[in-house]
C-alpha positions in Angstrom: 0.0 0.0 0.0 1.2 3.5 -0.9 0.9 6.3 1.7 0.7 10.1 1.2 -0.4 12.6 3.8 -2.0 15.8 2.5 -2.3 18.9 4.7 -3.9 22.3 4.0 -1.7 24.9 5.6 -2.6 26.3 9.0 -4.9 29.3 9.2 -3.3 32.3 7.5 -3.7 35.9 8.5 -6.2 36.5 5.6 -8.1 33.3 6.5 -8.5 34.9 9.9 -9.7 38.2 8.3 -12.1 36.3 6.0 -10.3 37.5 2.8 -9.8 35.8 -0.6 -6.0 35.0 -0.5 -5.1 33.2 -3.7 -1.5 33.9 -4.7 -1.0 36.7 -2.2 1.8 35.6 0.0 0.5 36.1 3.5 1.9 34.5 6.7 0.3 32.1 9.1 -1.8 33.5 12.0 -0.8 32.5 15.5 -3.7 30.0 15.4 -2.3 28.7 12.1 1.1 28.0 13.7 -0.6 26.2 16.5 -2.6 24.1 13.9 0.7 23.2 12.2 2.2 22.1 15.6 -0.9 20.0 16.3 -0.7 18.4 12.8 2.9 17.5 13.6 1.8 15.8 16.9 -0.6 13.7 14.9 2.2 12.6 12.6 4.8 11.5 15.1 4.4 7.9 14.1 5.3 8.6 10.5 8.7 8.6 8.8 8.5 10.5 5.6 10.9 10.1 2.6 10.1 13.3 0.8 8.0 16.5 1.1 6.2 18.7 -1.4 4.8 22.2 -1.0 3.9 25.3 -2.9 6.1 28.4 -3.1 3.8 30.4 -0.8 4.9 31.1 2.8 1.9 29.8 4.6 2.4 26.3 3.2 6.2 26.3 3.5 6.0 27.4 7.1 3.3 24.8 7.9 5.6 22.1 6.5 8.6 23.4 8.4 6.7 23.4 11.7 5.4 19.8 11.1 8.9 18.6 10.3 10.3 20.2 13.4 7.7 18.5 15.6 8.2 15.1 14.1 12.0 15.3 14.2 12.6 15.4 10.5 13.8 19.0 9.9 16.2 17.9 7.2 13.7 16.1 5.0 14.2 16.7 1.3 11.4 19.1 0.2 10.4 20.3 -3.3 8.6 23.6 -3.6 6.7 24.2 -6.8 4.2 26.8 -8.0 2.0 24.0 -9.5 0.8 23.4 -5.9 -0.1 27.1 -5.2 -3.6 28.1 -4.2 -6.0 28.9 -6.9 -5.4 32.4 -8.2 -8.5 34.4 -7.3 -7.9 37.4 -9.6 -9.8 40.5 -8.8 -11.2 38.9 -5.6 -7.8 38.6 -4.0 -7.7 40.7 -0.8 -11.5 41.2 -0.7 -13.6 40.3 2.3 -15.7 37.2 1.5 -18.8 38.5 3.3 -18.7 41.9 1.6 -18.1 40.2 -1.7 -21.2 38.0 -1.2 -23.2 41.1 -0.3 -22.1 42.8 -3.5 -22.4 39.9 -6.0 -24.8 37.6 -4.2 -24.1 34.5 -2.2 -24.9 32.1 -5.0 -22.5 33.8 -7.4 -19.7 33.8 -4.8 -20.3 30.1 -4.0 -20.0 29.4 -7.7 -16.7 31.3 -7.9 -15.4 29.5 -4.7 -16.6 26.0 -5.1 -17.6 25.2 -8.7 -15.4 23.2 -11.0 -15.3 25.4 -14.1 -16.5 28.9 -13.2 -13.6 31.5 -13.0 -13.8 34.5 -10.7 -13.0 37.7 -12.6 -9.4 37.6 -13.7 -8.7 34.3 -11.8 -8.6 30.6 -12.1 -11.4 28.0 -11.9 -10.9 24.8 -10.0 -10.4 23.1 -13.4 -7.6 25.6 -14.2 -6.0 24.7 -10.9 -6.4 21.0 -11.5 -4.7 21.5 -14.9 -1.4 22.3 -13.1 -1.8 20.3 -10.0 -2.6 16.9 -11.6 0.3 16.8 -14.1 2.7 17.7 -11.3 1.2 14.9 -9.1 1.4 12.4 -11.9 5.0 13.3 -13.0 6.7 14.0 -9.7 4.7 12.7 -6.7 3.2 9.5 -8.0 6.5 8.0 -9.2 7.9 8.3 -5.6 4.7 6.7 -4.2 5.0 3.9 -6.7 8.5 3.2 -5.4 7.1 2.8 -1.9 8.1 6.1 -0.5 5.9 7.7 2.2 5.2 11.3 1.2 4.0 14.6 2.9 2.3 17.2 0.7 1.4 20.6 2.2 -0.6 22.9 0.0 -3.9 24.9 -0.2 -7.6 24.5 0.0 -8.2 24.5 -3.8 -5.0 22.8 -5.0 -5.9 20.0 -2.5 -9.5 20.0 -3.6 -8.3 19.4 -7.2 -6.1 16.5 -6.0 -8.8 15.0 -3.8 -11.3 15.2 -6.6 -8.9 13.1 -8.7 -8.0 10.6 -6.0 -11.7 10.1 -4.8 -13.1 10.3 -8.4 -15.6 13.0 -7.4 -18.0 14.5 -9.8 -18.2 18.2 -10.6 -21.4 18.2 -8.4 -19.7 16.4 -5.5 -16.7 18.7 -5.5 -19.0 21.7 -5.0 -19.5 20.6 -1.4 -15.9 19.6 -0.7 -14.1 21.7 1.9 -10.7 20.8 3.3 -10.0 22.2 6.8 -6.8 24.0 7.7 -4.1 22.0 9.5 -5.8 18.6 9.4 -3.6 15.7 8.2 -5.4 13.6 5.6 -3.9 10.2 5.1 -4.5 8.4 1.7 -3.7 4.7 1.2 -3.3 4.0 -2.6 -3.1 0.7 -4.5 -0.4 -0.1 -7.1 -2.4 1.7 -9.8 -2.7 4.8 -7.7 -6.3 4.4 -6.8 -7.4 5.5 -3.3 -8.2 2.5 -1.1 -8.9 4.4 2.1 -8.5 8.0 3.3 -9.1 9.5 6.7 -8.3 12.5 8.8 -5.8 11.8 11.5 
């Protein structure tokens, strides 16, 4: 069985302020740092062979904290923009509640959760998947196939795209998928890369 742990970064300062973050490089909040420490505590039984993260500070810092807690600060880690959060375009920096009041809750939910609707000037989940999944297939899966245990720290929507693929979710099912911050999600995959089980730790 192949094992990969996925973690959405801990709460960021803009998560705390209820803002659309996207590619804006904001730090973790104090709560986010604590979530990362708690994630590390849940992963003490694991020995990872390699780590992956985006190039955004909130994901990098979450991974660093987790690795410190589990005693693997020297783990080889690859950072890549392919794992970045979905780019929210003109919504970046805006308060989510105020945006819903301006455009309507239904429209904002479509922008945030749907598969193929882009926010103004930004990426849809499909656009995000178009960079996340080739990266996963080309760089992550080959290591899993060799039997390595991997840790991947990314973002709400880059992980939604990956989970949609692993769990074979429909466009309708992914609309309701939300991945919480700082919660390790363990996948067990078969030799063909199909998810056998998954659970939050």
